[in-house]
KEBA-458120 format. One record per residue: residue number from 1; residue in one letter; x, z, y of N, C-alpha, C, O, CB in turn. Coordinates in nm, 2 decimals, m for minus. Each point is the difference from the previous one (the first is absolute). Last residue first. Glycine has a CB too. Example, Ala and Ser with C-alpha at 12.3 -4.5 7.8 and 13.67 -1.06 7.14 Angstrom:
BEGIN
   nr  rest    n.px    n.pz    n.py   ca.px   ca.pz   ca.py    c.px    c.pz    c.py    o.px    o.pz    o.py   cb.px   cb.pz   cb.py
    2     S    1.28    0.71   m0.22    0.09    0.00    0.11   m0.08    0.08    0.11    0.05    0.01    0.11    0.07   m0.23   m0.17
    1     A   m0.09    0.21   m0.51   m0.09    0.00    0.12    0.09    0.00    0.12    0.10    0.07    0.00   m0.29    0.05   m0.12
This chain:
BEGIN
   nr  rest    n.px    n.pz    n.py   ca.px   ca.pz   ca.py    c.px    c.pz    c.py    o.px    o.pz    o.py   cb.px   cb.pz   cb.py
   82     I   m0.58   m0.37    0.32    0.05   m0.16   m0.13   m0.05   m0.08    0.06    0.00   m0.12   m0.03    0.00    0.17   m0.21
   81     I    0.08    0.46    0.34   m0.06   m0.10    0.05    0.10   m0.14   m0.02    0.11   m0.05    0.03   m0.24    0.22    0.12
   80     R    0.00    0.42   m0.28    0.12   m0.14   m0.02   m0.08   m0.07    0.07   m0.12    0.04    0.01    0.26   m0.06   m0.25
   79     L   m0.36    0.48    0.42    0.03   m0.09   m0.13    0.10   m0.13    0.00    0.02   m0.07    0.10   m0.27    0.14   m0.14
   78     G    0.23    0.40    0.30   m0.01   m0.10    0.02    0.00   m0.07   m0.11    0.10    0.03   m0.08   m0.02    0.01    0.28
   77     Y    0.08    0.40   m0.08   m0.15    0.00   m0.08   m0.04   m0.16    0.01   m0.10    0.00   m0.07    0.02    0.25    0.15
   76     Q    0.52   m0.09    0.14   m0.02    0.10   m0.05   m0.13   m0.03   m0.11    0.03    0.05   m0.11    0.07    0.07    0.33
   75     L    0.04   m0.39    0.12    0.11    0.02   m0.07   m0.01    0.10   m0.12    0.08    0.00   m0.09    0.03   m0.06    0.31
   74     D   m0.48   m0.05    0.09    0.04   m0.09   m0.08    0.13    0.00   m0.10    0.00   m0.07   m0.10   m0.12   m0.01    0.27
   73     F    0.01    0.39    0.19   m0.09    0.03   m0.10    0.04   m0.12   m0.14    0.03    0.03   m0.11   m0.25    0.06    0.32
   72     W    0.47   m0.10    0.17    0.03    0.10   m0.09   m0.11    0.03   m0.11    0.01    0.04   m0.11    0.13    0.05    0.30
   71     S   m0.22   m0.39    0.09    0.09   m0.06   m0.03    0.08    0.07   m0.11    0.06   m0.04   m0.09   m0.08   m0.06    0.29
   70     F   m0.32    0.24    0.16   m0.09   m0.11   m0.16    0.14   m0.02   m0.06   m0.03    0.01   m0.12   m0.22   m0.21    0.23
   69     L    0.34    0.45    0.26   m0.06    0.09   m0.09   m0.04   m0.07   m0.13   m0.01    0.05   m0.12   m0.05    0.07    0.32
   68     G    0.24   m0.37    0.20    0.10    0.03   m0.09   m0.06    0.14   m0.11    0.07    0.04   m0.09    0.13   m0.14    0.29
   67     I   m0.51   m0.15    0.07    0.10   m0.10   m0.04    0.08    0.05   m0.14   m0.01   m0.03   m0.11    0.03   m0.04    0.37
   66     A   m0.23    0.33    0.04   m0.10   m0.05   m0.07    0.09   m0.08   m0.11    0.02    0.03   m0.12   m0.21   m0.05    0.32
   65     K    0.41    0.14    0.19   m0.02    0.10   m0.02   m0.07   m0.03   m0.16    0.06    0.04   m0.10   m0.06    0.07    0.37
   64     K   m0.06   m0.45    0.04    0.15    0.02   m0.04    0.03    0.12   m0.11    0.06   m0.03   m0.11    0.00   m0.06    0.36
   63     E   m0.49    0.04    0.00    0.02   m0.08   m0.12    0.18    0.01   m0.06    0.03    0.03   m0.11   m0.26   m0.22    0.24
   62     S    0.07    0.63    0.08   m0.02   m0.11    0.09   m0.01   m0.14   m0.14    0.01    0.04   m0.12    0.15    0.08    0.40
   61     C   m0.41    0.39   m0.35    0.15   m0.08    0.04    0.00   m0.15    0.04   m0.10   m0.07   m0.01    0.20    0.22   m0.14
   60     R   m0.43    0.19   m0.06    0.00    0.01    0.14    0.13   m0.03    0.04    0.05    0.06    0.09   m0.21    0.08   m0.08
   59     Y   m0.02   m0.07   m0.44    0.15    0.06    0.02   m0.03   m0.02    0.18    0.05    0.09    0.07    0.14   m0.19   m0.34
   58     V   m0.52   m0.09    0.01    0.01    0.10   m0.03    0.11    0.07    0.07   m0.04    0.11    0.04   m0.08   m0.20   m0.24
   57     K    0.04   m0.30    0.31   m0.09    0.04    0.04    0.01    0.14   m0.06   m0.04    0.09    0.07   m0.07   m0.32   m0.02
   56     K    0.42   m0.09   m0.17    0.03    0.03    0.16   m0.14    0.08    0.05    0.00    0.04    0.12    0.16   m0.29   m0.07
   55     I   m0.14    0.13   m0.52    0.13    0.10    0.04   m0.02    0.01    0.15    0.00    0.11    0.05    0.18   m0.19   m0.23
   54     L   m0.50   m0.29   m0.01    0.01    0.18   m0.02    0.09    0.09    0.04   m0.04    0.11    0.05   m0.06   m0.15   m0.22
   53     P    0.16   m0.42    0.28   m0.07    0.11    0.12   m0.06    0.11   m0.05   m0.03    0.10    0.07   m0.01   m0.27    0.06
   52     I    0.33   m0.03   m0.45    0.08    0.00    0.12   m0.08    0.07    0.08    0.03    0.11    0.04    0.11   m0.31   m0.07
   51     A   m0.28    0.03   m0.39    0.02    0.15    0.01    0.10    0.06    0.12    0.04    0.11    0.01   m0.08   m0.13   m0.26
   50     Y   m0.22   m0.45    0.19   m0.07    0.10   m0.03    0.04    0.16    0.01   m0.08    0.10    0.04    0.01   m0.30   m0.16
   49     I    0.32   m0.20    0.11   m0.09   m0.04    0.16   m0.10    0.11   m0.03   m0.08    0.01    0.10    0.10   m0.31   m0.04
   48     K    0.29    0.27   m0.39    0.06    0.09    0.11   m0.11   m0.05    0.11    0.01    0.06    0.11    0.29   m0.05   m0.17
   47     F   m0.44   m0.18   m0.35    0.04    0.15    0.01    0.04    0.06    0.12   m0.05    0.10    0.05    0.11   m0.13   m0.26
   46     I   m0.12   m0.40    0.15   m0.13    0.04    0.02    0.05    0.16    0.01   m0.02    0.08    0.10   m0.15   m0.29   m0.25
   45     E    0.51    0.00    0.02   m0.01   m0.03    0.16   m0.13    0.04    0.02   m0.01    0.06    0.11    0.16   m0.27   m0.08
   44     M    0.01    0.22   m0.51    0.05    0.08    0.13   m0.07    0.01    0.11   m0.05    0.10    0.04    0.22   m0.15   m0.09
   43     Q   m0.31   m0.25   m0.24   m0.09    0.09    0.01    0.11    0.11    0.10   m0.04    0.05    0.11   m0.13   m0.10   m0.38
   42     E    0.37   m0.36    0.25   m0.10    0.01    0.04   m0.12    0.12    0.00   m0.08    0.02    0.10    0.18   m0.22   m0.16
   41     K    0.30    0.15   m0.17    0.02    0.02    0.10   m0.12   m0.02    0.08   m0.02    0.10    0.06    0.24   m0.14   m0.11
   40     T   m0.32    0.23   m0.44    0.06   m0.15    0.10    0.05    0.03    0.12   m0.04    0.11    0.04   m0.13   m0.25   m0.12
   39     M    0.16    0.52   m0.34   m0.06   m0.03    0.09    0.03   m0.14    0.05    0.12   m0.02   m0.03   m0.14    0.26    0.05
   38     T    0.05    0.09   m0.46    0.03   m0.04    0.09   m0.11   m0.11    0.10   m0.12   m0.04   m0.02    0.34    0.11   m0.13
   37     N   m0.07    0.28   m0.31   m0.09   m0.02    0.10    0.07   m0.08    0.08    0.12    0.01   m0.01   m0.25    0.19   m0.01
   36     N    0.36   m0.01   m0.34   m0.10   m0.08   m0.03   m0.15   m0.03    0.07   m0.11   m0.02   m0.05    0.24    0.09   m0.14
   35     S    0.33    0.12    0.28    0.02   m0.06   m0.05   m0.12   m0.12   m0.04    0.00   m0.13    0.01    0.16    0.32   m0.03
   34     Y   m0.19    0.26    0.18    0.05   m0.07    0.10    0.05   m0.18   m0.06    0.00   m0.10    0.08    0.10    0.39    0.04
   33     W   m0.29    0.05   m0.37   m0.12   m0.01    0.10    0.08   m0.13    0.07   m0.04   m0.11    0.03   m0.10    0.40    0.01
   32     Q    0.30   m0.06   m0.49    0.03   m0.12    0.05   m0.06   m0.06    0.13    0.02   m0.12    0.03    0.01    0.10   m0.26
   31     Q   m0.19    0.45   m0.05    0.15    0.02    0.07    0.07   m0.12    0.08    0.07    0.03    0.10   m0.03    0.12   m0.29
   30     D   m0.53   m0.04    0.15    0.04   m0.10   m0.07    0.15   m0.01    0.03    0.05   m0.09    0.07   m0.29   m0.02   m0.05
   29     D   m0.15    0.42    0.07    0.06    0.00   m0.12    0.13   m0.07   m0.03    0.09    0.03   m0.08   m0.32    0.00    0.03
   28     I   m0.09   m0.06    0.45    0.08    0.15   m0.06    0.04    0.03   m0.09    0.04    0.11   m0.01   m0.13   m0.05    0.10
   27     I   m0.15   m0.46    0.07    0.15    0.01   m0.01    0.10    0.11   m0.01    0.12    0.01   m0.01   m0.19   m0.16    0.11
   26     D   m0.43    0.06   m0.02    0.05   m0.12   m0.15    0.14    0.02    0.00    0.06   m0.06   m0.09   m0.24   m0.16    0.10
   25     Q   m0.06    0.52    0.30    0.00    0.04   m0.17    0.03   m0.13   m0.09    0.00    0.00   m0.12   m0.19    0.20    0.16
   24     I    0.23   m0.27    0.44    0.11    0.08   m0.04   m0.02    0.08   m0.15    0.09    0.05   m0.06   m0.05   m0.04    0.32
   23     T   m0.27   m0.53   m0.16   m0.02    0.17    0.06    0.14    0.09   m0.04    0.06   m0.03   m0.10   m0.34    0.04    0.06
   22     K    0.18   m0.60    0.09    0.01    0.13   m0.06   m0.04    0.11    0.09   m0.02    0.00    0.13    0.19   m0.09   m0.28
   21     G   m0.15   m0.42    0.28   m0.11    0.07   m0.13    0.02    0.12   m0.09   m0.05    0.02   m0.11    0.02   m0.24    0.09
   20     I    0.27    0.04    0.42    0.06   m0.06   m0.12   m0.10    0.02   m0.14    0.02   m0.01   m0.12    0.22    0.05    0.24
   19     M   m0.28    0.17    0.33   m0.02   m0.18    0.04    0.03   m0.08   m0.14   m0.03   m0.11   m0.03    0.15    0.13    0.31
   18     N   m0.16    0.49   m0.29   m0.11   m0.09   m0.02    0.00   m0.17    0.05   m0.07   m0.09   m0.02   m0.03    0.33    0.04
   17     L    0.50    0.06    0.02   m0.03   m0.03   m0.16   m0.13   m0.05    0.00   m0.02   m0.09   m0.09    0.16    0.27   m0.01
   16     Q   m0.03   m0.10    0.52    0.13   m0.12   m0.03   m0.07    0.01   m0.18   m0.02   m0.11   m0.06    0.32    0.17    0.27
   15     Y   m0.50    0.29   m0.01   m0.10   m0.12    0.10    0.14   m0.13   m0.09   m0.05   m0.09   m0.07   m0.06    0.24    0.44
   14     E    0.22    0.31   m0.45   m0.15   m0.01   m0.14   m0.04   m0.16    0.11   m0.08   m0.07   m0.05   m0.08    0.43   m0.08
   13     I    0.53   m0.16    0.34    0.03   m0.04   m0.17   m0.11   m0.06   m0.03    0.00   m0.11   m0.05    0.14    0.29   m0.05
   12     L   m0.22    0.00    0.49    0.08   m0.15    0.04    0.03   m0.05   m0.10    0.00   m0.13   m0.02    0.10    0.18    0.19
   11     H   m0.30    0.39   m0.16   m0.09   m0.10    0.05    0.06   m0.15   m0.04   m0.05   m0.09   m0.05   m0.02    0.26    0.24
   10     D    0.30    0.20   m0.22   m0.03   m0.01   m0.15   m0.12   m0.09    0.03   m0.06   m0.06   m0.09    0.15    0.31   m0.04
    9     G    0.18   m0.13    0.51    0.09   m0.07   m0.13   m0.09   m0.01   m0.12    0.04   m0.08   m0.09    0.19    0.19    0.16
    8     L   m0.44    0.10    0.30    0.02   m0.12    0.05    0.09   m0.06   m0.11   m0.03   m0.12   m0.03    0.00    0.17    0.29
    7     N   m0.16    0.41   m0.24    0.00   m0.11   m0.11    0.04   m0.10    0.07   m0.02   m0.08   m0.09   m0.17    0.15   m0.05
    6     K    0.30    0.29    0.41    0.05    0.04   m0.12   m0.08   m0.11   m0.07    0.09   m0.04   m0.08   m0.04    0.30    0.11
    5     K   m0.10   m0.39    0.40    0.12    0.00   m0.04    0.02    0.10   m0.16    0.08   m0.04   m0.08   m0.01    0.00    0.38
    4     N   m0.50   m0.16   m0.19    0.07    0.02    0.06    0.11    0.05   m0.07    0.02    0.01   m0.12   m0.18    0.00    0.26
    3     I   m0.39   m0.20   m0.21    0.14   m0.05   m0.02    0.07    0.07    0.12   m0.05   m0.01    0.12    0.01   m0.23   m0.25
    2     K   m0.41    0.30   m0.09    0.04    0.00    0.11    0.19    0.02   m0.04    0.07    0.09   m0.05   m0.35    0.00    0.18
    1     M   m0.18   m0.26   m0.45    0.11    0.10    0.07    0.10   m0.03    0.09    0.06   m0.10   m0.01   m0.09    0.18   m0.16
């Protein structure tokens, strides 16, 4: 699957869920998904190292802009960090 602006969000959600051994199908019916699924600080750092360059590439933007876009993504869809 080629990652583009349309599917980047879905890809990043699936990627972070895969990091904790889950898929979208695993959490789709869980109304408490945000409370029931967490990641460690180390996992978040690994996720950022993956996501920011990908955002930069897909949006063809600067590092600063990619970090900002990642921050918005994380606020909206990011897992809780324990």
